[in-house]
N, C-alpha and C positions, 0 to 999 in steps of 0.2 A: 617511629614504630620499631626500628631495629634495636634501639636501646631498650624498649619495653620487652622485646623477645629475649634479649640477653639477660635481662633482669629475671624473666620467668624461668629461663633455662638454668639460672644459677640458684634457684630457690632452695634446693635441698643440699647445697654444699655446706661443709662444716663452716661454722662461723656466721651463717646467715640466720641468726636468731635461734630460737628454741623450736624443736621439732616435736610435734605430738602425733602419735600413730594410733590407729585402731584398725583392725582388719585381720588378715590371715585367712583361715578357712571360713567359707561362707557359713554364717550362722544367723539365726533370727532370735528375737527377744520374746517369742511367744512362750507362755508358761508362767514364769515367775512374775509376781505382782509387785516386787519390791521397788520397781522404777516408777510406779504410778503413785502420785500423792494421794493422801486421804481425800475423799469426795468433797468435803467442805472446802479444803484448801484448793483443790483443782477448780471448783466452781468459782471461787473468789478470784483465782488467777485469770480464768477465761473472761469473767465479767469485767475485771479491771482492764484487760487488753482489748475487749470489744468496745469499751466506753468511748475511747477517743475517736476511732474511725466512724462509729455510729453517730457521735455528736457532730462530726464534720459533715457527714451525709445529711443529717437533719437540718443543719444550719444552711448549707448550700442549697438544698432543695427548697427550703422555706423561702429563701431570698428569690429564687427563680420563680416560685409559684406566686409570690405576692408582688414582686417588683419587675417582672419580665418586661412590662411595657415601658419602663423608664431606664432599664439597664442598657448600656451600649454593648456592642459586639465583643469588645475586649473583656468587659465584666462578665458577660455570659460565658465566654470561653474559660475564664478563671473559675467560675462556679462549676462548670461542667468538669473541669480538670480536678477540682476538689472532690467532686462526687466519684469520679473514676478512681482517684487515689484511695479514697476510703473503701470503695468496693473491692479494689485489688487487695488491700491489706486484710480486709475481712474475709475474702474468699481464701486467701492463703492460710489464714489461721484455721478456718473451718476444714480445709483440705488436709492440713497437717494433723488435726485432731482425729479426723476420720481415718487417715492412714495409720496413725498410731493405734487406734482401736482395732483395725484390721490386722495389723502385725501382732498385737498382743494376743488376739484370739486365734492366731495361726491360719488366717484366711487370706493372706496376701497371695494373689494370683498373678503371675507374670505371663505376659503375652509377647514373647520375643519375636522380633522381625528385624530385617536389615535397617540400620539406623545410622544416619550421617550426623555425627556430633557437631560438626562445624555448622551445618544448616540449622541444627537445633539451637545452638548458641545464638545465631542471628535471629531466630524466632523469639527467644527469650528477651533479647535486646528490645525488640519491638513492644513486647508486653510491658516491660518495666519503664518505658520511656516517660510516662507521666510521673513516676516516682523519682526518676533522675532529675527532672526539671525542678522539683520542689526544693532540692538542695544545690542546684546549679552543677550537678555532676554530669559527666559524660561516660559512656561505656564503649570501650574498644574491644573488638574481637580479632584475635590473631591466631594463626595456625603455623605450626612448624613440625618437621619430621614427616613421617609416612602418612598415607591416607587415613582419614578419621572415621572410618566405618567400623561398626561393631554389630553384633547380633544381640539386641536387648529390647526391653519393653520401653517404647518411646514415651509413653505417658508418664511412667514412673521415673525414668531418667530425666525427663523434662521437669518433673516436680523437684528432683534433687538439685538440678542446676538452678532452678528458680529460687530455691531456698538459699543456695550459696550466694547468689546475686543479691537477694533481699538482705542477707546478713551483712554483705559488704556495704549496701546502701545505708544501713543503720549506723555503721561505724565510720564511714568515709568522711573526711574533712570536706566541708562544702567547697565547691569549685575545683575539685580534683577529679582524676580519671580513675575508673575501675577497669581493670584489664582482665578479659576472659581469654585464656590461652588454651587451645586444643592441640595437644602434642601426641602424635602417633608414634608408636614403636612397633617392633616386630611381634610382640605378644599382646599388646593392649594399647589403650588410648587414655591419656590423662587429661582431664578438664580441670583447670585451675582458675580461681577467681582471686584477684589481688586488689587490695585497696590501699589508700594512703590515710589510714586512721591511726589510732593509738596502739594497734597491735594487741597482744594479750600478755598478761604477767606469767612468769615462769610457773608460779604455783597454780595457775588456772589451766595450764596446757593439758594436763591429764584428764580434766573434766570437760574439755571443749565439746566432745561429741556425746556427752551424757544427756539424757532427757531432762527437761525442766531446769536446765542450767542456763542462767542469763548472766552475761558478764557486765561488770560496771562500765558505764559509758555508752550503753546502747540507747538509741533513740527509736521512736516508732513503737510498734506493737508486736506482740508475740509472746507465747508462754515459755519459750525456750525449747521447743521441739524441733526447730528447723534443721540444725546440724545433726541431731540424733537420727532424724529420718534420712538425711543424706547417707549417714553411715549404714543404717539398716538396709536401705535400698541398694547401695553399692555392694554390700555383703551378700544380699540375695542374688545378685548377678555373679558372684564369685570374685568381686573386686575388693577394694580397700580405700581408705581415706587417710588424709593427713593434713597437717597445717604447720606453717612456719612463720615467724616474724620476718619482715623484709628489712633490708638495709635502708636507712633513711626514714623508717617509720611505716607502719601498716602491717597487714597480715596477708598471707596467701593460704587459701584453703582449697583443697582439691579432692577429687575422687578419681579412681582409675578403674576401668572396666576391661576385662579380657576380650579378645577378638572372637573367641569361640562362642558357640551358641549357649545362651542361658537356658536352663531347663524350664519347660513350660509347666504350669500347674501351681498348686497352693504351696505356700512356705510357712 
């Protein structure tokens, strides 16, 4: 665990891969329509990415409905796991689409309250447990630095962290560990998610947090909104985001939130 913490702390040093930044002054993407694909293209993207999890849900539920009397307990658990994984991927896709629409229309409403980011990271680990098992991954949560409390909208920050972890699951090499590090400083808290996957090419770094951008090598489902939403939600709180390739392979993607209170209301 100490080696993992040192790796996380070294993430932004010169020479540790390419660094992609987005952030600065809080700003939202409401108004311009340029980041939304044409309706037929968007519908095709959503339909394509819903097909796989829905097919898995249909197959597993059909087997349970027709063969429940002859399946053993291990087979039933596997079918139930497949249903849960499909439901999680589908729910995440729908949540991201709804969030993007809310942001685009300028209706994002923050409800800030005291939030323990370490406790939130542990909750996210429980949520994604079925997805980790599918690839033989494990998720470790580590904390370093000062206390991890901020004043933020827990639901929206949880969505941002879930998107980071889901992104890592897509790219991580089977059998490896994903590390979530919560690092508190005097002015804010950084939450970083690191994987041991292929990383990202230098020419793709600038587009990492753009909407509807999917990198080559991704597995699983999603229309490419996850990291864009992380960025928008972090900026709505007055924070920022970034990403770097890791030594030895993989990527580290993070968001940072200020300790001060986020303004309540629509963004």
